N, C-alpha and C positions, 0 to 999 in steps of 0.2 A: 162283616156289617156291624153298622151298630143295629144292638136290638131293638125294636120298635120304631123305627124311621123306614119309611119308602122310601126308594132310592128309584131317580129315572133313569131311562136308557141303557146301553149296551153294559155301562161298570156296573150298574144295579142286578141285572140278570147275572152278570160273573159273580160278585159280594153273592149272592143268593143261594149259586152254588156251592162256592167253599163255607159257607153256612152250613147248608144242609148236609157236607162230608162230614165236617167237624161235628155235626149232631151223630153221625152214625159214628165216630170213634169216641161221644162220648161216655158211653158205656164201659170201653174198655179201659178210659183213663178212672172212671171211677174203680174199677175193680181193684184196685192197690191196695194190699195189704193195709190194714187199719194201723198194726202197729208200726208202719213206713211213715202213715202219714200223721201218725203219733209225734212219732221220734222227731221229724224235720220241722213240727211245729215247736214242740217243748226247743229245740233250738234256735227258734225265730227264722227257718230256713221252711218257706213253705213252698209247695210244689210251684211249678210255674205251668201256670195254665197255658201259654202258647196264645194269650190272645191276639186277634189280628189289630193294626192301629191303623185307622182308617186314613189316608192320604191327607194333603193341607184345602187340597178342593173342597172334596165331601165333609171335612169338619168344617171349615167356611161357609160351606151351602147351608151345613144342621144349625149353625149361629145364626145366619140370615131369617132361617124361617121363625126365629121365636124373637126377631128384634122388636115386635110390638107388645110383648109379656111384661119386658123388661123397664122397671122404673127410672133407671141413669144409665149411662153410657160406663161397661164391663169391657176389659179386654180377657182375649184366652190362648190359650195356647192351639193352634191347629196343625203346626209345623211338627210332623215327629221330628224331622233332625233335633229342633229346638227341647222335645220331650225327652228324647236321651240326655242330652246334653245338658238336660234341668237334672234328671234320675241320676247321672254321676256325680253333678255337683252336690246333691243332698245325701247319697252315699259316701261321697267321699273321705277319707280320713276315720271312718267307721270302726270302733275297735270290736274284737273278735265277740263274739256271743249273742243274744239275742239283743233285737234293737228296738228301742221304742216305737211306735206304733206314730205312724205319720199321717196329720190333719191337713187335709188338701182344702182349701176352703174356694169355693164357687168351680167345681172344678167344668164346670158345661158341657160341650160334646164327652169328653171324657177321655183326648188324646193321652193327658199323661198320664191320668189313672191307670191307663192299662199300659203303658210303659213301665209303669211302677212295679203292679202287677206280677208282670213279665219278669221283673229282675227279683221276686222275691218279695216284694216290701209288704209289710200288712198296712192297708189304708183304712181311713175314715175319710168319705167323702161327705163336705158338710156344703149342699148346696142350695141356696137363695132361691132360685127362679123354677119354680112347680113345674115348667115345659119340659127341662132336662131329668125332671127324676125318674119318669118312668124307665129313661134307656139305662139309667145307672142302678134303677133298682133290679132291670131284666139282669143288668151284669151280675150282682149282687146275687141273685138267686143263684147264678149257673155255677156258684164256686163255694168251696168249702170252707165259710167263715173269714176266709181273707180282705175280704172287700165289707165295710159297712157303711149305708147312705143314709145322712139325716138330715131333714128338711131343716136349715137352719142359716143363720148369717155371722158370721166370725166378727164382721166387723159392727154388729150391732146386739154385741154381746152385756149383759150386765146393763139397760141402759137406767140413765141418772132418774129420769122419770118416778113417781110411783101408779100403783096401778096395776093392771094383769097386766104381763107381758105375753103379748100377741106374735105369732107366727107370721116372718120367717128370725122377727128379735127372739131372743131367749139367754135363760140364767147359764152362768159357766157348769155351776153344779150341777144342774139338769144334763148338758152335753157330756161331762169329765163323767157323768153315772152310767150316760147311755151307752157312753166310749168302753165301759168299765178299766177308767182307771183312777186309783185310788193317791192321792195325797202323800207325798215322801219329803222328810225334811229339805233343808234348803240345801244343806251341803251333800245333797247324795247327786248322782247322776242324773242327767235330763231327762225326764219320764216323757214327754212328747217333744216331735216336733212338728212344726206347722209350715205349710208354705202357700205362699198365693201371693196376686199380685194387688197391689193395693189403688182402691181407689183415686185416680188422681184430685177430683174436683176434692175431696175431704183430707188430702192426703196429710198435708199437714198438721190437720184436727186427729189423724188415725193415730199418728207417732206421738202427741204431746197425752191421748187418750192409754195409750199403752204405758207410756212412760210413767203416769201417777200412778197406774197399776203394778208397776214394776216396784217402784219405791216404798208403794205401800203394801207390798203382797199380798194385793186382790187379786178380784177379778181371776182368769186363768193360773197368777202368779202363787195364789193358795195352794195350787199342787204341784209348786216346784219351781225350778230353774227351766221354766218353757221356750224349749230354742224358736226364737222365726227365724223363717227365711222368705223371705219377701222380695219380689221387684218392686224396687220404686224407680220413680225419675231421677236421673243423672243431676240434676240441681240438687234436689235432696240430700241424695247421696254424699255430695261435696256437699253440703251443709254438715251431716254427719261425723265427716272425718275431717274437719279442718282446723288447722294450727290458725294460735292466736299470733300469726305474725300483719294483723293489722287488716284484715281481709273483711270484706261484708259477710263472708259467711260464715264466719264466727261467732255464734250466738247461743244463747241459755240452751236452746235446744242439745245442740254440737257437745256442752261441758257435761251436762245432764246424763245424756247417751252414752258416752265415750266413759263415765265413769261407772253408770251400772253395768255395760256389756261391754262384751270383746265385738269390735264389729270387725266381720272380715266380708270380702267384696269375694265373691264365687264366676260371677259373670256378666259380661256387658253384653246386650242383646239389641239391634237396632228397632224403632218402635213399628217399622215396618213386618216384622218379625208376626207382629201380633196380631190376631183377627178382633173386631169387633164389632158389636151389635147392634153402630150404626147404619139405617136405611140405606146409606148409599157407600157402604163400606169403607168411608173414611176414615182417620186416624188421629183425628182431635188432639194433636200432640201440645201440651200445653207454653205457651210460649215467656222467655225470657231472655233479658237485656244482660242480664251481669253476672250467669255461668251458663255453662255450657248444659244441653239439657235433647242432645243428640240418641241417646239411647235411653234403656232401662236397665238398670242393674238391681243382679241377684245380691240379696246383703244377706249374709247370716248375724243376727244378733243374740247371741250368747250369755244368759245373766254372770256377772262374776260373780265366784265361787265364795268370796270375802267379801262381798260388799255389805255386810250386815257384822263383819267381825271386830270392826272399831266402835269409833262413839257416835257414828251415822245407825241407826235402824229405825224401821219400819214405825217405830211411833213419835220420832221427830224427823223423818226424813223431806215431811212436807215443808218444814221449817227451810228445812238445806234449797228444796224448790224454790222456795220463797228469795231465800239470798242469792241462789245465783241468778234469778229469774231481773232482782234488784239492780244488782250489781251491772247486768248487761244491757239494762234498759238503755243506760246510755255509756255506749265503750268505750269513748274516747274521756271520759272523765275519771279523776282520778280516783284511787281505792281508798285514800287514807279521807278525802272528804265523804263520802259514802259509810266509812266504819265512825267517822265522828257523828256522824246524825245518828246514829246509835247506841252511843259509849259515852256522850258528856266529852269528847276531846279526849279518849284516852288511845286512840287506832295507833298510835305512834309505835307506843310500847308493845302492842300485838306484832306488827308488821316487823320489828326489829328482833321478836324472839324466832318469827317464823323464815326469817333473811331475804324479808320481799323486800324491793328500794322504795323508798318513800315516796317515790314519785312515780310508781308503777300506775299505770292506767290500769281500769276492770279489763279493757283486751289484754291484758298480755300477760295475764295470770293462765297457767296450763290446767287442765281437768284436774288434776291431782292438788294444786293448789288449793282450788275453790274446797276441797275436801278437805286439804290440811285447815285451812282456814276454819271452815265451819266446825270441825273437832276440837280447834283453839279457841272459837267464841263457848263451844258448849261446858269448857273445864274451865274458863278463866272466870277469875271472881271483878275483872274489870267494867263488865260490861253486863247492864240491866235486860232483863228481858221484854223490857217494852220495846225493843225493834223486832220486834214477831208477836201482832196479835190476832183477834179471829176474823177480824175485816179483811186485813191481809190475805190470810189464807182464805177466806171464800172469793175472795179475787183473782186467785190462780187457778181455781176450779173452772170459771167461767174462759176456758180457752174455746 
């Protein structure tokens, strides 16, 4: 049973009995030798708490009880089968030894949370809806440090405005301090893994905000190569992984994410597998006319370890973002025309040096070609710096 919730009917009575039995066994479980618990924790292997995972119908019922307190549409994992699938995806391919802490965004009824805890994962639950907090905090108090619950919203980290930051919005430095995670060098291993379901009404804006933070090494990326594991719409997944074969999906967002991160598809799941906080329990699937959008895609975004080893640096990365956005604003235009507008008609020589066809369109270049082009621009004496200025920089921030 989920602590702190009243359950109706016979099923609720059965779960109350199960909870009572579990409470009777707790003194025995807590009597494990301290050296055993300490050794498991030091090895990153927490004792499995054997938590009961509610059935999907019960989880959906709990979500529906708090629909009135939600500000906007949210999706939740309510199916135990899906929770197990996600848990295996998140732990798949992990190297031996202590694992990084997993930050779970908006766990809601905590179905995935309990599944992760049962698998020995150390979890920080970041929940923005105060109605879900009592249950999560009760679960936290029943465990020996394996779960930490924080009131906050990952998708409202480091707001751009000035003034006091009011919860559930919060600053990343406060979040990482509470988690007990220190910054590591960019070339080090991943210090934190993040799991969440992107809010679809702000999905594109969220991807852009994370992208700016990645290239500037700001917000969460001040702490190292934070690994993101997000459920995103199938449409946006197609955009992130598009190739320059003349498709509409190949955009500036495509190039910048492919240069910045290794993109891995972990799982695809129909929209109907997720519970929503809508009063009528509807799915509210975003419509699209030009790309398939029948699933949510669990995508892993791991920052490239060598992202800043060449001419691309956090200090000039926004110039790279501006260059890509300007080139792909008109994907059918010739690349040489764009270069000539920046360099007083000297673009042909640079394209020849890079072995790029003179008649190439901006949509014909692969992401690595754009990186080579930018690094060449940074070192070439043929180009003036007037192609990038403060007004252009300010314009790309207003995404």
